[in-house]
N, C-alpha and C positions, 0 to 999 in steps of 0.2 A: 277509189278505194283501194288502200295497199294492200298487195297481194301477201306480204308478207306475212306469216302467222301469230299472233298477240304473244309475247313472252310469258312463259310461266314462272310463278312465283316456287321459289324452292321450298319444297315439301319438308316439313318437320320430322325428323326423324320416328319411327315407330315408338311407342311407350310401350315399356315390356308388360306383359299381363301381371293382374294382380295374383300375388301367390308364385311368381316367378323366379327363382333364386339366380342373381348373375353369378357367375363364375371367373369373372375378372375382379382382381388383385389392382389397386392402385399401386401406380408404378412410382419406386421415389423419385424425386427430382436430382437434378446435376450435383446441387453444394449438398443435399443429403446422400448420394452417393460418396461423394467427397469427404464427406465426416464420417463415414462408417468406415470408409478405406484409411483414413488416421488414426482412427479406433483399433481398427485391426491389427493396423502395425505397430500403433503403442503395447496394446496387449500382448503382440509376439515378442517385441522388444523386453519388454519386461521378463517375458518368460526366458529369454535366451541369456539374459542377464542373469537370472536367479539360477538357470543351470551351469552358468560360467563360476558362480560365486564358491560352492554349489549348495543350493537352498530348493527343497523342495524332490518332488519326484524325479525320475531318471530321463521320462519320454518329454520334459517340457523343452529339452532342445528340438527335439525332432519336429514338436507338432507348432515351435515357434518358427523355425525354420519352415515350415508347408506352408504357414500362413504369410510368411512375409514372401515368400515365391508367389503365391498365389494371386498376392494381393498388389506386388511390383508387375507380374504380367497383366493383369487387369489394367492397370494404370498405363502401362505403356502401349498398349493396344489401344485402350481410350484416347490418349494422347497424340496418336500416330494414325486415325482414322480407321482402325482395324475393326475388329470383332473381340469384344472384351470378353464375353461371356465364353465364349468357342474356344480363345488360349487360357484363359483361366480355368475353365474346365481342364483341358490336358494338363497344365503346369499342377493341378490340385492332384490329379489321378497319378502322374509320376510320383510327384512326394509320397504320397499315402503306398503308391505300390513300394516306393524304395523303404520307407518305413516299416511295411508290413514284412516284404520277403526278405529285407536286412541282407541283401546283396551290395558286394562291392562296386561292381557295375553299377547299377542302380543309382547307390547312393552318390558316386562320384560323377553320374548324369545329369543327377537333379544338383549338385554343388557347381556343375559348369553352367548349368540353364540359369542357378540364382544367381550366380556372376556376371554370367555376362548382361542380363535382363536389367540387374543393379546397377551395372557400369553405363549402359546405352538409355537408361531411364534416367539416369542423375545428370544425362547432358541435354536430354527431350524436356526434362520439366522447367529448365532456365528458360528466362526471358529477356528481352533487349535489355541494355543497359546504358543511358546517356552520359553515365559519370564513370571515372574510374571507380568510386567507392560502391558505385550499384553494381559494377561488374564484380568486383572483390566479392561483394554478397552474393551475387550469384553463383559462384565459384565456391563459397562456402556452404552453398544449401546443396550444391552438388556433391561434394565430399562427404557431408551428412548423411546422405539417402546412399551415398556407396559404403559408408563406415556400417550402415545398418545391414546392407546387403552382404558386406563381410561376415559380420556375425550369423548371418543366416547359410551362409555357405560353409562356414566350419560346424553350423549345427546339424548336417548331414552327415559329419562325422566320416569326408571321404578319406580313402588312403589311396594317394596319389604321388607321383613326382614332381615334387616342389616345380622345378625349372619347366617342365612340360606342361605341368597345369598354369603357370604363369603365361607362357607363350601361346596355348590353346586359348584363354581365356581372353588374352590380349588380341590374336587375332582375331577372333569370332567377332568380338565385339565393336573393331574396326569396320568389319566387312559389314555387320549389322549397322552400324552408323551411317557408313558412305552410302548404303542403300536407301536409308530414310532419306538422308540428306538431298540425297539425287531428287528424290520428289519434292520435298520441300525447297530447292534451290533451283527450282525451274529446270534442271535437267544440267547437262553438260555446257549447253549453250549460254545461260544466265551465269558463267563463271566470270567472265570478261576479263581483262589482263592482271587487273589485281588478286581477282580470284585464283586465275592460274598459276600466280605468281606465287599466294601465299599455301596453296596446295603443292607446287613442288618444293618450296622451302621446306613445310612440313614431313612431307614425304623422306627427305634428305637427311632432315635431322634424326626421324625415325628410323631409317637403314644405319645411319652412321653411329645411333646411341645403342642398337641392337647387334649390329656387328661388331662393332669395338668391344663392347661387353662380353660377347662369345670368343672372339678373338683374343681377348685379354687372358680368359680363364682357361683356356685350350693350351693356346701356341705363346704366351706371354712372357716376356725373359723373366728371370727370377727376382733379378734386382728389380727394374718396375713393378710388378706384381708385389713385391714387399714392400715398396715404399708407396704403393696406393692402397695397401693392407694396413700398413703401420697409422696411415693417415685417417682408414675407417675406424681402426681401435683407438685412435686419440679421441675421435668423435663420439664413438659410445664410452669411451670412460669418462671422457669429460662434458659432454653434454647430454649424454644417455642414449642417443642414437645417431644414426647418418641417413639424412633424406635419400629419397629412391632418385637417381638420376632421372628416368625418364617421365617423373612425374613434375620433377624440379625445372628441368631444361624445356619439355615440348609440352604436356598434359597443361597445367594450370597457365602459363602465359597463353596457349592457344585459345582456352576457354575463357579467360577474361578478354582478351582482343577480338576473340568471337562474339561475345555477347556484345562487347562496345563496337563492333560494326555491325551488326543485325538493327541497333536502332537506326543505322543511317542506311546501309547496303543488305540486299538479300543473301549476296555470296559472304555475309562473316556465317552462315551455318555450316559453310564448307570449313570453314575455320574452326567452327566448333567441334567438327567432327572428329579431330585430334585430340580434343578434351576426354575422350575415352581413355587415352594413355596415362589420364591422370586417375579418372574414376577405377578404371579396370586395376590400376597398380593398387589402390585403395580395395577393390571389393576383394582381391586375391590376397591380399597382404596378411591374413590373419593363416593361411594355408600352410606356411611354413611354422612347425611345431617348434622349432629352436629358437625361435623369437619371442621375446613375452609380450603380453598385451601392452605394456608401459612402452616397449621401445616402439612395437609397432605405431601407436598413438603420437609417440615425439617424434617419429621417422614421417609422417604423414604431415604434421604441423610443421616442422624445419622445411620440408618441402614446398607446402603451401604459402611459407614464406617468402622461399626462393624464389618461386613462380609468382607470386603475385610481385616482388620487385621486377622480375623478367617483364612482364605483363605491362606494368608503368612505363619503362621504358620502351616497349613497344609502341604503347598507344601514342606516347608523347611524341617518339619520332615519327609516326602516321600522318599525326596531327601537323607536327613542322612541315612535311615533306609535300602532303594533301590538302590540309587544313588551312582555313583562312588565315591573314596575317592581322596582328594586334588582337590585344584581350578582349576588346568590345567584338571584334569580328567572330573570336572565338565563343566568348557568351552566347552571341546571338545564334552560332551555328548549333551551341549544345542545347539552346531552348527548343531550336526548331527541329532537332534531331527527334524524329519520333513515328518510325515506321509501323505501320498497323501491325499488329499480331496477335493472336489470340493469349487471353489469360493464361496463366498457371494451369489451371483446373479446367481448361478448355483444350476442344481437339485441333490440332495443329492443320488439320485437312479436311 
């Protein structure tokens, strides 16, 4: 006879007694949560636009800003595998305190939080792209997400120094993006040669762009500054706006190339991290009261157009140097490019 005891069947869970009331509420499914989040953002956007017209009560801008900040924080935490309820609750608490106490420090802090979260979420919400047109679509989606964050940022009505606000939000967005990409890209050992080269080139472009703008603003010669200002004035008078250099030269090309690379290699996340240079520039674009809403919009569109052209050139150069030869081989490589990655509304980790 076998010594082992016979297996027991799994006992069914105990049935609730008659008359007992269950206190557990049905939890909404993943799609339902995403639908609710989109609905909240749409209503908040309508409130922010109505406040800018202006139409309706004065509190519309503040309520819309709090709704966008809370929903974006929840979405970013859910996308990156964090605790959405905890972080969304903290964002809601900060937003409500900023509106209730009406302190400049709290309003500025809420605006910085909204701008940074919007810039990082815009990049994290993208998906891999096999073709350039798909990468351009992802870039457009990221810029739209950041543009809604820009309306929410000014909805708090912060009182800030424009240059410091732009540097602060850009720096915090870059730090947050690289911390998240460090987890998504399998750490530094997952960079590889191409990843290291891309990060070094992006860092150099970022440092040169920021340093050149700062040196030109402080120590530039009168003739050089005058010629550059004349170019900016001509663009504003003729085209209505001038594209922001950090968006056109670095942010948009990095986001387009990164999404294209993510369909083939994990190192594409490290390139996408520099995409916050574009989304942060869009999210803090309305902080300058001297620039109209139309000029801000045209500046974003022009920067995106120039960046998409540069991104297309970078992608073609990358495929020419490292991709297969011949049209059929390139089509086969494009069809086979499909590195598994969660969908847009699913958690990356």
